[in-house]
Every structure is written in C-alpha cells, then in structure tokens.
N, C-alpha and C positions, 0 to 999 in steps of 0.2 A: 503493500498501498504508501509504503512513503517513497518508494522507488520512480512509483509512476506519480506521484506530488512533484518530488525536485524536478522530475523529466517537464511536466507542464510548466514549472518557474522555469526552468532554463529555456523550453520555447517560445517563454514570453518575451523574455529577456532580449534572444536572438530576435523577434519578430520587432520588438522597440528598437534596437540598434540600428536594424536591416531599414526602417522606415527615416532614420534621422537622418537631416544632412546637413554638411558639414556647415556653418554658419560664414556668412559673405562675410569679406576681409574690406573694408571701402578702400578706396584711392584718392577719394574726393578731397580736395586740400583745403576745402570748408567741415570737414572733420578735424577739429581741435578739441585736447586735452582742456581740463580743468581741474586747478588743485585746490588742496586744502587750504593753504597760506600761500602766499607770494613771497614770503621771507621766511626761512628758517632761523630762528635769533637764538643765541648761545649766550647767556647773560652772567659776565664775567666767571672766567675760568682761569683757574690755577696754572700757572705753567707748568708741564709736564707732566699733571695730573688732566687722563681722560673725565671728559664731561658724562654727564645723563645721554641717554638716546632720547634724540628726538623724533617724531614721526610724520612724515610727511603722506599726505594718500593723492593718489592721482586717479580724475575718474575720467572715464569715456562716458559720456553723458549723449551718445550714439545710438542709434537700435541697431548699428549693424557694429562687428570689429573690425577695431584699427590695428594697424602693426607700427608701434614705434622703431623706426628702423633705428635708433641710439638714444641711450639715458648714459650724461659721463659727466665727471668732473672737469669743471673750464682747467684748470690743474694738471689736471693729472695724477701721475704719481708723487708729482712735489705738493700735493694740497696736505694741506694740516686735516682737512677732512677725512671720515672712510663713510661709504654706505653700503649699504645691503638691499637689493631688489630683490623683494617676493624670496627671502630665504638664501641668495646666493651673494658673497661680499665681491667689493671691486673696485675699479674706478671706471669702469666702461662696460656696456652692455649693450647689445646690438637685438633685433629683432624679434621686442618684447611683445605680443599680441595680448591684448584688452579686450576682452570679449563687450559686445554690447550692453549699455545699461551697467555695465560693472568698473571694478576698481582695482588696483593694483597699490600695496604699501612699499613705503620706500624708510629705510633708520638710518638714522644720520647721526654719526659722533665726532666732536673734535677734540685733537690735543695743542696745545697750544708749545712752541717753542720758547723757552725762556728770552725774556728781550734785556733782562740787569734796572729793569727800569721801574719806579714806582708806577706811576702812570698808570693807567690803563692802556692798553693798542685794540686796535681792531683787524681781525684777521678775516679779509672775505673769499668769498669763492662762487663760482655761480653751479649749479645742477643745468642743463643744456639738452634739452630732449629737440628729437626730430622726428614730424611726422606726417608725412603726405609731402614733403618739400617746405613743411613748417616749421622753425625755429621760435622754442617757444621755451623761458629760464625762470626758475626760482633761485632766490640770491639767497646764499648762505652767510650768515653774521655771526660771530664770535667775541664778543669783549674777553681779551685773555689779562692776566696781570702775574706779573712778578712774586715772589714772596722768596721769606726765609724758612727753609725746610728740616726738620728735623727728623732722620731715618733710624731705624732700631739699629743698633750697632751692636748688643749683647742678648746671649737667648741662654735660660738658664731654666728649667727643669720645676713647671707648677709654676712660673712665674711669665706672663707675655710678654712679647719683645720687648725690650727698652734703650733707650739711649739716657745718657746725661748732658748736662749742658757742656761739658769740655771733651763730649764727645763719648772714646770708652768708659765705658762705667768701671770697668776692673785694672785699670792702670797704671793704678797707685798715685794720680797727680792730686794734691791737696787743693784745699776747697776755692773755689773762684767765688769772685762776686760779677753780676753780670746785669747789662741794666738793658728793654728793652724799647726801643723807641718807634714813634708810629711811621715811619720813613716805608715799609712794606709791611705786608701781612705777615703773620709767624703759621706755617701748616705743619701740625705731628702726625706722624705715623706712629703707630705702636705707643708705649711710656714714654712723657720724657720725667725724668728725675734729678731732681733738686736733693744732690749727696747729703751728707754730713757736713756741715757747715758750710756750704752751696749758701748764697743769699742771690736771689733776683727780683729784680725791681722791675715792676711794668709802668711805665709812664701814662700819661691820660693818652686815650685814642687808638690806643694798640686794640689790632685784631686778632683773635686768635680763632684759626681754625681745626678742629679735630677730624680725624678720619677715621671713618667704623671702628668699631673696636678698641679705641686711643681712649688717653687720659695721662692728668698732670700728677705727679705725687712727689710730694714733700716730704724725704726720709726723715727720721729722727735727725731733730738738730739739725734738720733745714730749715729753712726761711724765704715765706713770701710775701712778697710788699707791692700792692695795689695799689696807683697814686692816680686813679682814676677822677671828674671831675665830672658836675651836672651837664654841662657841656659835651665833654667825650668823654664818655665812659669808657672803660675797658669791657670789653666782650669776649667771651669764652661760647663757642660755637662749633657747629658740626662743619665737615668742608664742603657739602653740597647746598650752593646758592638758588639752586631753582625755586621758583617760587611753591614748587610741587612739596617741598620741603621745609618750607619758612617756620613753619609751627608744628613738624612731627617732632614727637618725643622720640628719643633712645634711639639716638642716633651717634651716640657716643659715649664711652665711662664714666669719669667720671675725675672730679678735683681730690685729692686722698691726702690727707694730712695727719703727720705722724708726732709724737710728743717733741718737746722741746725744755731746754731749762728757762730758770726763771730768769724774764725781760727777751727772748728770745720768740718774742708773738710773731703770728703771723696776720697781718691786717690788710685789708682790701675796704677800697676804700671807690663807690660809684664805680661797680661790678658787675655785669648783667653776664649770669648764666642759664643757657637755655638748650635744651634740647637734648641732655644728658639721659643716661639711664638713672644716674644718683648725682647731686650734683656737688654738695661737698659732704665728705666722710671722716669727720674728726675724732680718732682713738687712740691710744698708744699703740704704737707695731706690735703685731700678732705673727706671732710664727710658731709658737707651741699652742695648747691647752692650759697652762699655766700664766700665759702672756694675757689674758681672758680678763687675770684677777688685778694686775699693775696697777698700781694707784693713779690718782688722779695727775692728769701734765702738768706741770708747771707752769709750763708757757701760757698764752691762752689766743683764742682766735676770735677777731674783731672784723664783723662785719658794719660798714658805715653806709649807708644810702644803696643797698644792693639789690638786685633783683634777681631771684634763683624759682625760674619755673619750666614750665614742659617737661618735665622728668620723667619717665615709665615707670620707677618707684616711688625716690624718697627725694626733697630737694634738697634736704637737709639731716644728716644722721651725724649723731656724735655719744660719746662712750666713755666715760673716764676724762672728760676733758672741761677746760673751762672755755667760754662763751661769752661774748657780750656782742648786740647785735643793736645799733640803734636805726631806728627809719629806714626800714627794709622790709621787701616785699617778697612770702614765701608762697608761692602758686599754684595752682592746676599739676597733680601727682597722679601717678596710678595706683600709691599705697598713703604716702603722709607727706604732709607740706613738710612735717619736721618732727623724727625721730628721736627720742633722748631714752637711752637706758644705761645703767647699772651705774655708776656714783658721776662727781664732777660739780662746774659750779655755773649756772644758765641765768643771763638778766637780758632781756625782752625789750627795751624802751621803745612804743612807739611803732611797733613791729604788726601787720598785719601777715594771717594767715587766710585764702582764700583760697579753696578746691571747688574746681569748677570743671570737674572734668568730661571730655567729650569724646576721649577713646574708649569707651566700654562700660562694664558695671562696675563703681567701686563701692567695696560696702568696709572699708577702713576707716577710722577717726581720721577728719583732718588732723589733726595734733596730737601724737603720741606721747606720755612719758610713762616709764615703771622708773620704782627706785632703787637702791642696792639692797 
C-alpha cells in the first residue's frame, strides 16, 4: 500500500515539473534594481577592528527575472570592505539572477587601517551593479578612528587572558605611574591589570572601550584615579558603537577592585560605566576559600557623581570593603543595582538606586544587603 502511495506522489511531482517553464529573463534596459538603502553607513569603526555586519537588500521589482551581469567593489581587492552575496564571499560577482518580484541579500563588513590620528577619517567605496547595460551604485561609507590598544600578553590557567600597564605582567618590572589623556580612545582586549603599586590616572574626557569578555582589574595595592568632570566624564563602555548596541547590557565583563593599604584609595569622579555584565566589584582578592574571610580592606572606593547602568547582573557588588558614594546613580540591572555582603563600611549620600529593567523578568530586589 505504501509503495503505491509513494509512486503516486512521485508521479505527481514529475508531472508538475514537466509542466513548469523556465522563468523568462528580461533584457529590457528599463528593468532596474532597487535597494534597501542608497548608502551603507558604518559609524565609528576602530582601526584594525572589524565592524558589525550591515545588510543591503537588492530588489527586482519586475515581473520577469533579471540577470545582474556584475556586482563588484569599485576598489577591488584593495578595498577595506568585504562583501558576501547570497552566501558567497568575494570582491566581484557575475551573472547573478534575481527572479521576478524577488530579492537577494548582500552582507557588508569593513576594517579600517590605522592612521595614527585622533580625528575620525572617512573610508569610502562603492558597490557597482551592471544590469542590462545599466550601472547602479550603492555607496559604502565608514567613519574610522585610531585608538590606544591593549592586547593580552599573558595566559594563566584559571584566569582570563590579560596584560598589564607595562606590558608583560610576568617581567618582574617595578611599579609604574601612568596617565591617560583624551587624545585617542582606549580599546581593551582581555583584562588590563593595574598590578601591585601601579597607579593609573584617567583624565577628563577619556573614552574607554572594552571588547567582549574584557575588563579592568585593579589588583591588590594597585590604584585607580578617574578625574572626569560634569562636562567631560570618563566613559567605560563596550567597543560596538553601532546604534543596535547602545543600550544592550552584558557587552563586556567588569571593573574589579581589590584591597589596598590605608590612604591608597580608588577614586572615581564623574565616571560613566555602562553595558557590562557587572559594573564594579570591590572586595579583597580571593584566591582560596579562606580569602572569603579576609578583614575589611583598609583603603576606600570613592564614587563621586558617577553613573553605573545597564549591567546584566549587578551595577555595584561589594564584600568586606569601604565605599563612599556621593550624588551617584545606579540604574537598570538584571539582578541588583547594588549588592553588599560580608562586612565593610558603606556610605551613600544623595544616591539613586532605580531598576527599570526591560530585558527580561527580574525577581530580585533593587538593593540587597546582608550583614556578616
């Protein structure tokens, strides 16, 4: 019974395919393509870092199929752009057929070469389409900017890839004092560690970008000073500047701050920390289970006029630490705007804790604190 049913189905399919005619391909010069955009724009791409992928849709609004005799990047293999036409990568394509009232996708990416200038540069190219003797062009425009880059130099089992202010963390070099100025953005891959006795000062207006899985680690006895102002805050953020990622949480890891001696405080003035997994984690260094019971750190973390927001877990987590926060905002976190455990000393003056989380259901309180 099943055999005859299968034969009947196959016979029907053969009859259908035999009756079907190949679609007519028009050679009419008036059969033009249309596009989802006349310009594919990439806004602020860091040099040497590839962009997000932009999508261009190419429409054939004619009733008959058209043959696109060529699709190519005007600058060819020397172009900063990369394209993929319906699943095939390359710089030029020929004889692409688009059925009537149908479309194809073109995926576009760009990587900007370093130019060692702070001012953005514009890298332009064109996608050129030839159809029935007609040339049509879609512009490709990318704003690029050079930056100070920090890449991992060390790998240790159980730790994320990392580097230190002076480069190789295992070189035995002494402590360093370093200041970042707003001449160019700072882009961090992996973890940047302020080693013991290192001191990093970040001046007003500096923009700091973290790649996915990256963070800043102020190791025990290290020190961080942020000198932002109301007009020119220091911003810690992810390295995906496309509008799609503006408010998306969880794009990088965290700022981790360990203990230090009395007077060696970590002070953040007018800092904005956004879109991380955890904004700031302040607690003595934990390497073993016994370290969970270390005494409260002698130094302090000061947060003055700071904003920590859009963290996928916590904006501020503290354990056995001393924190003084004034006129600061802790907003929109997947779990807690602030979580405090263990011992410590905490003073919040004129601070706001507001959790208006829109990226899922949250069942945790906005502010959480438990005593030792």
